[in-house]
C-alpha positions in Angstrom: -141.8 -66.4 -55.8 -139.6 -62.9 -55.8 -137.1 -64.7 -53.5 -136.9 -67.6 -55.6 -136.5 -66.4 -58.9 -133.6 -63.8 -57.3 -131.7 -66.9 -55.9 -132.0 -68.5 -59.6 -130.3 -65.5 -61.0 -127.4 -65.8 -58.9 -126.9 -69.6 -58.9 -124.5 -70.9 -61.4 -124.1 -68.3 -63.8 -120.2 -69.3 -63.3 -119.2 -65.9 -62.9 -115.6 -65.2 -63.3 -113.1 -66.2 -60.4 -112.0 -62.2 -60.1 -115.7 -61.1 -60.2 -116.4 -63.4 -57.6 -113.5 -62.8 -55.4 -114.1 -59.1 -56.1 -118.2 -59.4 -54.7 -116.9 -60.8 -51.6 -114.2 -58.3 -50.8 -116.5 -55.4 -51.5 -119.4 -57.0 -48.9 -116.6 -57.1 -46.6 -115.0 -53.8 -47.3 -118.6 -52.2 -46.7 -119.0 -54.3 -43.5 -116.0 -53.5 -42.1 -114.7 -57.1 -42.1 -111.8 -56.5 -44.7 -109.1 -55.6 -42.1 -107.2 -57.7 -39.7 -109.2 -58.9 -36.7 -108.5 -57.4 -33.3 -105.1 -57.4 -31.6 -104.2 -59.5 -28.5 -101.6 -59.9 -26.3 -100.0 -63.1 -25.9 -96.9 -64.2 -23.8 -93.9 -65.3 -26.0 -93.8 -68.8 -25.3 -97.6 -68.9 -27.1 -96.5 -66.4 -30.1 -94.7 -68.5 -32.5 -96.0 -68.1 -36.0 -98.2 -65.2 -35.1 -98.2 -61.7 -37.1 -97.1 -58.9 -35.2 -99.9 -56.5 -35.0 -97.9 -53.6 -33.5 -93.8 -52.8 -33.9 -91.8 -53.9 -31.0 -88.9 -51.7 -29.9 -86.5 -52.4 -27.1 -87.1 -51.6 -23.7 -83.4 -52.8 -22.6 -80.2 -52.7 -24.6 -78.6 -55.7 -25.1 -76.5 -56.6 -23.5 -77.5 -53.8 -21.0 -73.8 -53.6 -19.4 -70.5 -54.3 -21.0 -70.0 -57.9 -21.2 -66.9 -60.2 -20.9 -67.1 -62.3 -24.0 -64.5 -64.8 -22.7 -63.1 -66.4 -20.1 -59.9 -64.8 -19.2 -59.1 -61.9 -17.1 -60.7 -58.4 -17.3 -57.5 -55.6 -17.6 -56.6 -52.3 -19.2 -55.6 -52.7 -22.6 -53.1 -49.9 -22.3 -51.5 -51.9 -19.6 -50.5 -54.3 -22.1 -49.1 -52.1 -24.6 -45.6 -53.6 -25.6 -46.4 -56.9 -24.8 -44.4 -59.7 -26.6 -43.0 -63.2 -26.7 -39.3 -61.2 -26.0 -40.8 -58.7 -23.4 -43.8 -60.1 -22.1 -45.6 -58.3 -19.4 -46.9 -59.2 -16.0 -50.1 -57.8 -14.1 -50.8 -58.6 -10.7 -54.3 -60.5 -10.2 -57.2 -58.9 -8.0 -55.1 -55.2 -8.9 -55.1 -54.8 -12.6 -56.2 -58.0 -13.9 -59.5 -59.7 -12.8 -60.7 -62.8 -13.9 -64.2 -62.9 -15.5 -66.3 -65.7 -17.0 -68.1 -65.5 -20.0 -71.2 -63.0 -19.8 -69.9 -61.5 -16.6 -70.0 -57.8 -16.4 -66.4 -55.8 -16.8 -65.0 -53.8 -13.8 -65.5 -50.2 -14.8 -62.0 -49.4 -15.3 -61.1 -52.6 -17.6 -61.9 -52.5 -21.3 -60.4 -55.8 -22.8 -60.5 -59.3 -21.9 -57.3 -61.5 -22.6 -58.6 -65.5 -22.5 -57.5 -67.9 -20.1 -55.5 -69.7 -22.4 -53.6 -66.9 -23.6 -51.8 -66.1 -20.3 -49.1 -67.9 -18.3 -50.1 -68.1 -14.1 -46.9 -66.8 -12.4 -45.9 -65.4 -8.8 -44.0 -62.4 -8.0 -43.2 -60.9 -4.7 -45.2 -63.2 -3.3 -48.4 -62.1 -5.3 -50.3 -64.1 -8.2 -49.8 -62.8 -11.3 -50.6 -63.2 -15.3 -47.8 -63.1 -17.7 -49.1 -62.0 -21.5 -46.9 -62.3 -24.3 -49.3 -60.1 -27.2 -50.6 -56.4 -26.4 -54.6 -56.1 -26.4 -56.7 -53.1 -28.5 -59.4 -51.6 -26.1 -62.8 -53.8 -26.4 -61.0 -56.8 -27.1 -63.2 -59.7 -26.3 -65.9 -57.3 -24.7 -69.7 -57.4 -26.0 -70.2 -53.4 -25.1 -73.7 -52.8 -23.9 -75.8 -52.3 -26.8 -74.0 -54.3 -29.2 -76.9 -56.4 -30.1 -79.5 -53.7 -29.9 -80.2 -50.4 -28.2 -83.0 -49.3 -25.9 -85.5 -47.9 -28.1 -84.3 -49.1 -31.2 -87.0 -51.3 -33.7 -86.6 -55.2 -33.3 -89.6 -56.6 -35.1 -92.0 -54.2 -37.4 -95.6 -55.0 -37.7 -97.0 -57.5 -39.9 -94.3 -59.9 -39.7 -94.7 -63.3 -39.1 -92.7 -64.6 -35.9 -90.0 -67.4 -36.4 -88.0 -68.7 -33.5 -85.4 -66.5 -33.7 -87.6 -63.8 -33.3 -89.0 -64.5 -29.6 -85.5 -64.9 -28.7 -84.8 -61.6 -30.0 -87.9 -59.7 -28.2 -87.4 -61.1 -25.0 -83.7 -60.2 -25.2 -85.2 -56.6 -25.8 -87.0 -56.8 -22.3 -90.4 -57.8 -23.4 -92.3 -61.1 -21.9 -95.7 -60.6 -24.0 -96.3 -59.5 -27.4 -99.2 -57.7 -29.7 -100.3 -59.9 -32.7 -103.4 -60.1 -34.3 -106.3 -62.8 -33.5 -106.6 -65.6 -34.7 -109.5 -66.2 -36.9 -112.1 -68.5 -36.0 -113.3 -70.9 -38.5 -116.4 -72.9 -38.1 -116.5 -76.0 -40.5 -120.0 -77.8 -41.2 -120.1 -81.3 -43.2 -123.3 -82.1 -44.3 -125.1 -84.9 -45.9 -127.1 -87.4 -44.8 -125.0 -90.4 -46.3 -121.9 -89.0 -43.9 -120.3 -91.1 -41.2 -117.4 -90.4 -38.8 -114.0 -91.6 -39.1 -113.3 -95.0 -38.0 -117.0 -96.2 -38.7 -117.8 -99.2 -40.9 -118.8 -98.4 -43.9 -122.1 -99.5 -45.6 -122.8 -98.9 -49.3 -124.7 -95.6 -49.7 -122.0 -94.2 -46.9 -119.4 -92.1 -47.2 -116.7 -91.6 -44.4 -116.6 -87.3 -43.9 -112.8 -86.5 -43.8 -113.6 -83.2 -46.0 -113.7 -81.2 -42.7 -110.5 -82.7 -41.4 -108.8 -81.4 -44.6 -110.4 -77.9 -44.3 -109.1 -78.0 -40.5 -106.0 -78.3 -41.3 -105.7 -76.1 -44.0 -106.9 -73.6 -41.5 -104.7 -74.2 -38.7 -101.7 -74.2 -41.2 -102.8 -71.1 -42.6 -103.0 -69.3 -39.1 -106.6 -69.8 -38.1 -108.4 -71.8 -35.4 -110.7 -74.6 -36.7 -113.7 -76.0 -34.9 -115.1 -79.3 -36.7 -118.8 -79.6 -36.4 -120.4 -82.9 -36.5 -122.3 -84.0 -39.9 -125.4 -82.4 -40.1 -128.1 -84.3 -42.4 -129.4 -83.2 -45.5 -132.3 -81.2 -44.1 -133.0 -76.8 -44.5 -133.9 -76.2 -40.7 -131.2 -78.1 -39.2 -128.3 -77.0 -41.3 -129.7 -73.3 -40.9 -129.8 -73.4 -37.1 -126.1 -75.1 -36.9 -124.9 -72.2 -39.5 -126.7 -69.7 -37.2 -125.2 -71.1 -34.1 -121.7 -71.1 -35.5 -122.2 -67.3 -36.1 -122.0 -66.5 -32.4 -118.3 -67.3 -31.8 -116.7 -67.6 -35.0 -115.5 -65.2 -37.9 -115.9 -67.5 -41.0 -118.1 -70.3 -41.8 -117.5 -73.0 -44.0 -120.6 -75.3 -45.1 -119.0 -78.2 -46.9 -121.6 -79.9 -49.5 -124.7 -78.9 -50.3 -123.6 -76.1 -52.6 -124.9 -77.6 -56.0 -128.4 -77.5 -57.4 -129.9 -80.6 -56.2 -133.0 -81.4 -54.1 -131.2 -81.8 -51.2 -128.4 -79.1 -51.8 -129.7 -76.3 -49.3 -126.2 -74.2 -48.6 -127.3 -71.3 -51.3 -130.9 -71.3 -49.6 -129.8 -71.2 -45.9 -127.5 -68.1 -46.5 -130.1 -66.2 -48.0 -132.4 -67.0 -45.2 -129.8 -65.9 -42.6 -128.5 -62.8 -44.7 -127.3 -62.1 -47.9 -126.5 -64.6 -50.9 -123.6 -63.0 -53.0 -122.1 -65.8 -55.1 -123.5 -69.4 -55.9 -121.4 -70.6 -59.1 -117.9 -69.5 -60.0 -116.4 -70.2 -63.0 -113.4 -72.9 -62.0 -112.9 -76.6 -62.6 -112.6 -78.3 -60.0 -115.0 -76.1 -57.5 -117.5 -74.4 -59.6 -120.8 -74.7 -57.2 -119.0 -72.4 -54.7 -121.2 -70.3 -52.2 -120.2 -66.8 -51.4 -122.3 -65.0 -48.9 -122.7 -63.0 -45.4 -125.1 -63.5 -42.3 -126.1 -61.8 -39.6 -124.2 -62.8 -36.6 -126.3 -64.4 -33.8 -125.1 -62.1 -31.1 -125.0 -62.4 -27.1 -125.1 -59.6 -25.1 -121.6 -59.5 -24.1 -120.3 -59.8 -28.0 -118.0 -56.6 -29.3 -117.9 -58.9 -32.6 -118.8 -57.8 -36.0 -123.0 -58.0 -37.1 -122.0 -59.7 -40.1 -119.9 -63.3 -40.8 -118.9 -64.5 -44.0 -120.3 -68.1 -45.4 -118.5 -69.8 -48.0 -120.4 -72.7 -49.5 -117.8 -75.5 -50.2 -118.3 -78.1 -53.1 -118.7 -81.7 -51.3 -116.0 -83.5 -54.1 -112.5 -83.9 -52.0 -110.5 -82.2 -54.7 -112.6 -79.1 -55.3 -112.9 -78.8 -51.3 -109.2 -78.8 -50.8 -108.8 -76.1 -53.6 -112.2 -73.8 -52.5 -109.8 -73.5 -49.3 -106.9 -72.4 -51.3 -108.6 -69.9 -53.5 -110.9 -68.4 -51.4 -109.8 -69.1 -47.6 -106.5 -68.6 -47.2 -106.5 -65.1 -48.6 -109.2 -64.4 -46.6 -107.6 -65.4 -43.2 -104.4 -64.0 -44.6 -106.1 -60.4 -44.9 -107.5 -60.7 -41.3 -104.2 -62.2 -40.0 -102.4 -59.0 -41.6 -100.0 -60.7 -43.7 -100.1 -61.3 -47.6 -101.9 -63.9 -49.2 -99.7 -66.8 -49.8 -97.8 -67.3 -53.6 -96.5 -70.4 -54.4 -93.4 -71.0 -55.6 -93.6 -71.1 -59.9 -91.6 -73.0 -62.2 -91.6 -73.4 -66.1 -91.9 -77.2 -66.8 -92.6 -79.1 -70.8 -96.1 -81.0 -70.8 -96.0 -84.7 -71.4 -99.3 -84.9 -73.2 -102.5 -83.1 -74.7 -105.0 -81.7 -72.2 -108.5 -80.4 -72.9 -110.4 -77.8 -71.4 -113.7 -76.2 -70.7 -113.7 -72.6 -72.7 -115.5 -70.8 -69.9 -113.8 -72.1 -66.8 -110.3 -71.3 -65.2 -109.3 -75.3 -64.6 -106.7 -76.3 -61.8 -104.5 -78.7 -63.5 -102.9 -81.2 -60.7 -99.5 -82.5 -62.1 -96.3 -84.3 -61.3 -93.0 -82.3 -61.7 -89.4 -83.6 -62.4 -85.9 -82.7 -63.8 -85.3 -84.8 -66.8 -81.9 -83.8 -68.3 -81.7 -79.9 -68.6 -85.4 -79.5 -68.8 -88.3 -79.9 -65.6 -91.0 -82.1 -67.2 -94.7 -81.8 -66.0 -97.0 -84.9 -66.4 -101.0 -84.3 -65.8 -102.4 -86.6 -63.0 -106.2 -87.7 -63.1 -108.9 -84.4 -63.1 -111.7 -85.9 -61.2 -113.1 -83.6 -58.4 -113.5 -86.4 -56.3 -110.0 -87.9 -56.4 -108.1 -86.8 -54.0 -105.2 -89.0 -54.4 -104.6 -86.9 -57.3 -103.9 -84.2 -54.6 -101.8 -86.3 -52.4 -99.6 -87.3 -55.5 -99.4 -83.5 -57.0 -96.3 -81.8 -56.7 -98.2 -78.8 -58.2 -101.1 -77.0 -60.5 -101.2 -75.6 -63.6 -104.1 -73.1 -64.3 -105.6 -73.5 -67.6 -107.1 -69.9 -67.7 -110.7 -69.1 -69.1 -110.8 -68.8 -72.6 -108.1 -71.4 -73.4 -109.3 -74.7 -74.8 -106.8 -77.0 -73.5 -102.8 -77.5 -73.4 -100.6 -79.0 -76.3 -97.8 -82.0 -75.8 -95.0 -80.3 -75.4 -96.1 -76.6 -74.7 -94.4 -75.0 -71.6 -96.7 -74.2 -69.1 -96.6 -72.8 -65.2 -96.1 -74.7 -62.4 -97.2 -73.6 -58.9 -95.5 -75.7 -56.7 -97.2 -77.7 -54.0 -93.5 -79.0 -53.1 -90.2 -77.5 -52.8 -87.7 -77.1 -55.8 -85.5 -79.5 -54.1 -87.8 -82.1 -54.0 -88.4 -81.7 -57.3 -84.6 -82.0 -58.2 -84.5 -85.2 -56.7 -87.4 -86.8 -58.1 -87.1 -89.7 -60.4 -90.2 -89.8 -62.8 -91.7 -93.1 -64.0 -94.0 -92.6 -67.0 -95.5 -95.6 -68.4 -97.6 -99.2 -67.5 -99.0 -99.0 -63.7 -97.7 -101.5 -61.8 -98.5 -102.1 -57.9 -94.6 -102.5 -57.2 -93.8 -99.2 -58.6 -95.7 -97.8 -55.4 -93.5 -100.1 -53.5 -90.6 -98.8 -55.0 -91.4 -95.4 -54.1 -91.9 -96.2 -50.7 -88.3 -97.7 -50.3 -86.3 -95.1 -51.8 -88.0 -92.3 -49.9 -86.2 -94.2 -47.2 -83.0 -93.2 -49.1 -83.4 -89.7 -49.6 -85.0 -90.5 -53.5 -88.3 -89.7 -54.3 -90.2 -91.1 -57.4 -93.2 -90.2 -58.9 -95.1 -91.9 -61.5 -98.0 -90.9 -63.8 -99.9 -93.7 -66.0 -99.9 -93.5 -69.4 -99.7 -97.4 -70.6 -96.7 -99.1 -71.9 -96.6 -97.5 -75.5 -97.3 -94.0 -73.8 -94.0 -94.4 -71.9 -91.9 -95.5 -74.8 -93.1 -92.2 -76.3 -92.3 -90.2 -73.1 -89.1 -91.6 -73.6 -88.8 -90.6 -76.8 -89.1 -86.9 -75.9 -87.0 -86.7 -72.9 -89.7 -87.0 -70.8 -89.1 -89.5 -68.1 -86.1 -91.3 -66.4 -87.6 -94.7 -67.3 -90.3 -96.0 -68.2 -92.5 -99.7 -67.5 -93.1 -101.8 -70.5 -94.9 -105.1 -70.7 -95.6 -105.4 -74.7 -96.2 -108.4 -76.4 -94.6 -108.8 -80.0 -97.1 -110.9 -81.4 -94.8 -112.2 -84.4 -92.1 -113.2 -81.9 -93.6 -113.8 -78.6 -91.0 -111.5 -77.1 -91.6 -108.5 -74.9 -90.9 -104.9 -75.6 -88.0 -105.1 -78.0 -89.7 -105.0 -81.2 -91.8 -101.6 -79.9 -88.4 -100.3 -78.5 -86.9 -100.7 -82.3 -90.0 -99.2 -83.9 -90.9 -95.9 -81.2 -86.7 -95.6 -79.8 -85.0 -96.2 -82.8 -82.2 -93.3 -81.9 -82.8 -93.3 -78.2 -79.6 -95.8 -76.7 -81.6 -97.5 -73.8 -81.1 -100.3 -71.5 -83.9 -102.5 -70.7 -83.5 -104.0 -67.0 -85.4 -107.2 -66.1 -88.0 -106.2 -63.1 -90.6 -108.7 -62.7 -92.4 -111.3 -64.0 -96.5 -111.2 -63.3 -100.0 -113.5 -63.8 -102.0 -111.6 -65.8 -105.9 -113.2 -66.2 -109.5 -112.6 -65.5 -110.3 -110.5 -61.9 -114.0 -111.7 -61.0 -116.6 -111.5 -58.6 -116.2 -113.7 -55.6 -117.3 -117.1 -56.6 -117.5 -116.6 -60.1 -121.3 -116.7 -60.4 -120.6 -115.7 -64.2 -118.2 -119.1 -64.9 -116.0 -117.3 -66.5 -113.1 -119.5 -67.6 -111.2 -118.0 -70.3 -111.5 -115.1 -72.8 -114.0 -116.7 -75.1 -116.6 -116.3 -72.3 -116.5 -112.5 -72.4 -119.2 -112.8 -75.4 -121.6 -114.3 -73.0 -125.2 -113.1 -72.7 -124.9 -111.0 -69.4 -121.7 -110.3 -69.2 -120.1 -107.0 -68.6 -116.3 -106.2 -69.1 -113.8 -103.1 -68.4 -111.0 -102.9 -69.9 -107.6 -100.6 -70.0 -106.8 -97.9 -72.3 -105.5 -97.9 -75.6 -101.4 -98.5 -75.6 -101.6 -100.5 -72.4 -99.8 -103.6 -72.5 -102.4 -105.1 -70.9 -105.2 -103.7 -73.8 -102.6 -105.2 -76.4 -101.9 -108.6 -74.6 -105.8 -108.9 -74.8 -106.2 -108.0 -78.2 -103.6 -110.3 -79.3 -105.2 -113.2 -77.5 -108.8 -112.0 -78.9 -107.4 -112.3 -82.1 -105.7 -115.8 -81.4 -109.5 -117.2 -80.2 -111.0 -115.4 -83.2 -113.5 -113.3 -80.8 -114.4 -110.0 -82.2 -114.4 -107.1 -79.8 -117.5 -105.7 -80.7 -119.3 -108.7 -79.3 -117.9 -107.8 -75.6 -120.1 -105.7 -73.8 -117.8 -102.8 -72.2 -115.0 -103.5 -74.4 -114.8 -99.6 -74.9 -115.2 -98.9 -71.1 -111.5 -97.8 -70.1 -109.5 -97.8 -66.9 -106.0 -96.7 -66.5 -104.8 -98.9 -63.8 -105.3 -102.3 -62.8 -106.4 -101.6 -59.5 -109.3 -99.3 -61.3 -110.2 -102.6 -63.2 -110.7 -104.1 -60.0 -112.6 -101.8 -58.4 -114.9 -101.6 -61.2 -115.4 -105.5 -60.7 -115.5 -105.1 -56.7 -118.3 -102.5 -57.2 -120.2 -104.4 -59.3 -119.8 -101.8 -62.2 -118.2 -104.6 -64.3 -118.6 -108.6 -64.0 -114.6 -109.0 -65.0 -111.5 -107.3 -66.2 -108.4 -108.6 -67.5 -105.2 -107.8 -64.9 -102.8 -108.9 -62.5 -103.6 -111.1 -59.7 -102.2 -108.8 -56.8 -104.8 -106.5 -58.2 -107.3 -109.0 -57.6 -106.0 -110.1 -54.0 -106.2 -106.2 -52.6 -109.6 -106.0 -53.5 -110.6 -109.3 -52.4 -112.0 -110.7 -55.8 -111.3 -113.8 -57.4 -108.8 -114.3 -60.1 -108.7 -116.8 -63.3 -104.9 -117.1 -64.4 -104.2 -116.8 -68.2 -101.1 -115.8 -68.8 -97.2 -115.1 -67.5 -96.0 -112.0 -69.0 -92.5 -110.1 -68.2 -92.3 -106.3 -66.9 -89.3 -104.4 -67.7 -87.9 -101.1 -67.2 -86.6 -99.4 -70.2 -84.0 -96.5 -69.1 -82.1 -94.3 -71.5 -78.4 -95.0 -71.1 -77.6 -91.1 -69.9 -80.1 -91.7 -67.1 -79.0 -95.5 -66.2 -75.5 -93.8 -65.5 -76.8 -90.9 -63.7 -76.4 -90.1 -59.9 -80.1 -90.0 -59.6 -80.9 -93.4 -60.9 -77.9 -95.0 -59.0 -80.2 -95.4 -55.5 -83.1 -97.1 -57.9 -80.9 -99.7 -59.8 -79.1 -100.4 -56.1 -82.5 -101.1 -54.8 -83.3 -103.8 -57.5 -80.5 -106.0 -56.0 -81.9 -105.3 -52.3 -82.8 -108.4 -50.8 -85.6 -107.0 -48.6 -87.2 -104.9 -51.6 -86.8 -108.4 -53.7 -88.9 -110.0 -50.6 -91.8 -107.2 -50.2 -92.4 -107.7 -53.8 -92.7 -111.4 -53.9 -94.8 -111.3 -51.1 -97.3 -109.6 -53.6 -99.9 -112.3 -55.2 -98.6 -113.2 -58.9 -95.3 -111.8 -58.9 -91.6 -113.2 -59.3 -88.3 -111.1 -59.0 -86.3 -114.0 -61.1 -85.5 -111.5 -63.8 -85.4 -108.5 -61.4 -82.0 -106.1 -62.1 -81.3 -108.3 -65.3 -79.7 -106.3 -68.2 -82.0 -108.1 -71.4 -81.1 -105.9 -74.0 -78.9 -102.6 -75.0 -80.5 -100.8 -78.0 -80.3 -97.7 -79.7 
């Protein structure tokens, strides 16, 4: 009972991140583990990226002799005194002028080299000679001994991370091996009865185990050596045994998943059974059920390793997994490698929309970033802990500190960049309606050195973003009920003072995405009110939502009678996924999304999807590749190959407004 009570006191009090980190560091310091690992000698050809444990002092001078710096003739500089075009001087070859190639040792008596192209071969008194028409100063075209480095000189300091050029300098100074800090050995143990290996056929209830792949790649990027263990079922004794075995030869153990409070979450109990549980629950989002502890190493007779091994219980959601690596693993590996923890480049950017946050947690918000006009703009991405694609698409992270309830639209925030500033500067930022061909456009543009980044705000959200100067263009398909025209009336309303061009993009089919075989016999929107039919909707402001509401009104259907009307998704593919998974019977969306997830499709409407581009961006060099792409045959063919698309309007100027 005592142990159980103690565990409950530690678990999920969500202590602040800095306190959790200090607790871990204090424990590691007490165990003698908060310092670089042992040093080891490695050959130079295996030292790239390693961190120097000791300084390198030159054993040899470089060059270690006076060397010719040019192909030519070695001579005494004084022998050329007074030489000019009018009064050339001749020197006898092999007597007072000796031929040398670049890098050859200089004769002891010589102190200069005249390049071969600056001499005239002649014969005087039956002997070979050279004629010189310019005088030389001493040491002209000579690399003096020690010009690069002198024996005993410092070549590379301790703590330096070795680059390719450093290896050359070390070799040139007379060394063939180097003393570096040992790489940390990290065991990665995925847990979960539902896990199956990469490449497996996945059945309902099974999950492909790829978190260990991400963690291992992170460890390798940060200088460690990763060992991926086979996944372990949710069994206390089994997990305990594998963790104990991992400690025999590893410096750090990462147990992925099982860190929460469910009936099959054993990581905290395993740590406590093998050593000491330090922290269970950190006030960060995503990733709060982190486990920190130290366990006793299972030593072998010849081991000279520390008696304790730190263990980090890494949450199982993919985003939480990756962020836990960045927050806890990287700084620890940096310490063991004798280098500073990584500090990302940061920029200030304007936030495109309001973000709410929990008062008690530090939240790491994934964002896209691009320069629009004179401002850096950042748009939030999906915040779900399981949405690993949000990390793939993220240009950076915005930290919302604990105690802050959220961020306001237009607020200036600090972005910790995942990408280089050069990548951000070349980014075309698209906000607005979701369409599958926007991703296709990004793929094509990447081949021409441009980068396209998008965030799905819905058609109305895209127009508002353009009004605020937060995007280079927006995708829009807003139907005006009165005129039957797309987009123009909304642009007049939301962008009255912004000069824009409305550029045709695609015609596409909208209709009901339904389960294969159409088991509910759905043929039109009126069928949405049938008993037993559930619907999945798009978010307010989306063009598809406006299209739906317009036609429901025309048909006299009350949205209150539709089960699932208020359940929202932000993309056509997300709606299709909901139908495919059985979470809904149907949803309104485009044919291409239905085809992508092998759903049936009931076509209802053809609509025009336009690109709305402010005039200042339309004329800018940054958008030139995108505009050219609209007229490229290969791109048009790729779009036409998708179900339900017609590229007839692509590139056509529909209207100039504002």
